[in-house]
C-alpha positions, 0 to 999 in steps of 0.5 A: 500500500502506497503512502499518501503524498503530503507536503511534496513527499515522494510516494512510496510503494508497499516495498518502500521503493518510489512508486514512479520507479516501481511503475516504470519497472513494471511497464519495462517488463511488460514491454520486454515481454511483448517484444519477446512474444512478437520476436518469432514473427519478426524473424519469420518476416525477416527471413521469409519476406524482407531478405528474399526481396532485398536479395532479388532486388540486388541480383537485378543490378549485380554485375560482378562477373567480369570485374571480379573474374577478369580484373586485369582486362577490366583495368586495361579497358578503363582507358580504351576509347571504343573507337577501334580494337584495343592495343596489345596491352589489353590483349596481354591482360586478357590472355592472363585472365583467360588462362587464370579463369580456365585453370580455376574453371571460372571462365564459363561464368563470364561467358554466361553473363556476357551471353545475356548481352550478346548471343554467342559470347559464351562459346567465344569466351570458353573456347578462347579460355581453353586455347589460351592455355597453349599460348606461352608468349606474345604478341597476344593480339594476333593470337587472340584474334585467331581464336574466334572471329568475334574478337575482331568485332568492335561490339564485342569489346564494347559489351565487355567494357560495359560489363566491367562495372559492378552494377548494371541496368541491363537486366531492367532494360531486357525486362522492358524489351530494351537493350544496348545497340552496338554503339552503346545506345539504348534501343528497343528490342527486335519486334520478335523479341518483345515479350515481357511488355506484352506479358506484363500487360496480359498479367494485369489485364487478366488479374483485373478481369479475374478481380471483376468476375470475383466481385460479381460472383462473390457479392450475391454469395456474401449477401446471401450468407449475411442475411440467412439465419445462422444455421443455414449461413454456417452450412453454406460457409463450409462450402465456401471454405471447402476449397481451402481443405484441398491442395491447390494442385489438386484443384487445378488438376480437377479443372484440367479434367473438367475443361479438356475437350473430352472433359465433363463440360464438353460432354455436357455441351454435346449431350444437350446439343449445344455443340456437335461432337466434332466441334468441342469447345477448347477451354483448356491451355488458353486464356479461358482456362486460366480465367476460369481456374483462377476465378474459382481458386480466388473466389473465397478471398473475395467472399470472406471480406465482403461477408464480414463487412455485410454482417456488420450492416444493420438490416434496419437501414434497408427497412428505413429506406423502404419506409421512406418511399424508396423501391427495393432496387434504389434502396439497395444501390443507394443505401446498402452498396455504399456500406459494402465498398470497404469490403469490395476494396479489401477483397479486390486488393487481395484477389488482384495481388494474389492473381498477378503473382500466381504461377502453378495454375497458369502454368498448368491450364494457361498454355501460350495464351494464358501464361503470366509474367510469373511463369517467365520469372520461374523459367529464368530462375529454374531453367535459363538460370538468368537470376538477374533478369528474374530479379528485374522482372520480380522487382518491376512486378513488386514496384507495380503493385506498390504503385497501385497500392499508393494509387488506391490509397490516394483515391479511396484511402486505405483507412476506408478498407475494412475486413469486418 
């Protein structure tokens, strides 16, 4: 029991310590306890979210290969003006780097990196590395020029010098269908190589279409769940949540069985005479299959936010609007719908962001017309091993999502988004 504070005396706790110090100690313990409780979450976010994003962004500009594995050539090219082939000292430095790289079995990394910039440079670098081991003395320029015809091209040396810098924007240029020409100017890729811009546009268009379809389908479902008696709405909610109990791969595979030309839907179309057996509809391995399968997978993510918001809307609002003379349609549009906009916003953001990053569903049911930018990112991570380009594509996708988020916050306001 604390003593009373009379005449400016210090208030003491029951153990004789100042009350203020005792309170500060108790609050400090509570803060430490709270920090310890959230530490596992912080560690999880750090290693599963922040570090991969930072690593991806760094790889999109990292350009260590030439500068690190060919240090003498890098130093010798520093003063090269780029107007003619380099002089003998540059070739002498190059032969030393080629020999060192071939002995260390590292020269292939340089060739792979340069091959991203100009086709054929990997075979040139690796072949020259093997041949360089036979060179014992100079002059080196003539001997290197005989190793591969590309050494005689001025563009080859321009590419090498440009990639001696530790950082590059080359991956980002490739990600937006641009490149350096032989003069070092930034130009557009050839028409038949402009694939990423179209993929980005297709990804955002498909994601927007899926989001709109989910809103249209989820709104009446959520309204029904919110207005039915609890014993019925709970039963229907189980059907909404049922897809979460099944693997994503299983659900996608089920759609393949449903949508293929000899599948269930086409059999029903033929049975009811909608199409002939010879003219079955192609619903799989195209854009249609991607939209159908992804809409089914993402629909619950729209239903749940809408339902949670609709459940908080008092039914008396609609009754009041009807009693004031509004017909049911006007009352619904002008009274009920505006109160659900926060749920529509929350569900739309959730569905849109999930859909632009989906990989396995477009890969299995999309074909050439239904693949998204995420499939190209996975391709460069797993097959081509061009991690720099994969990082640039992923970073552009991330920055696009952040830009859309900021735009949404400016127009609608993130504070107006509710989940219930």
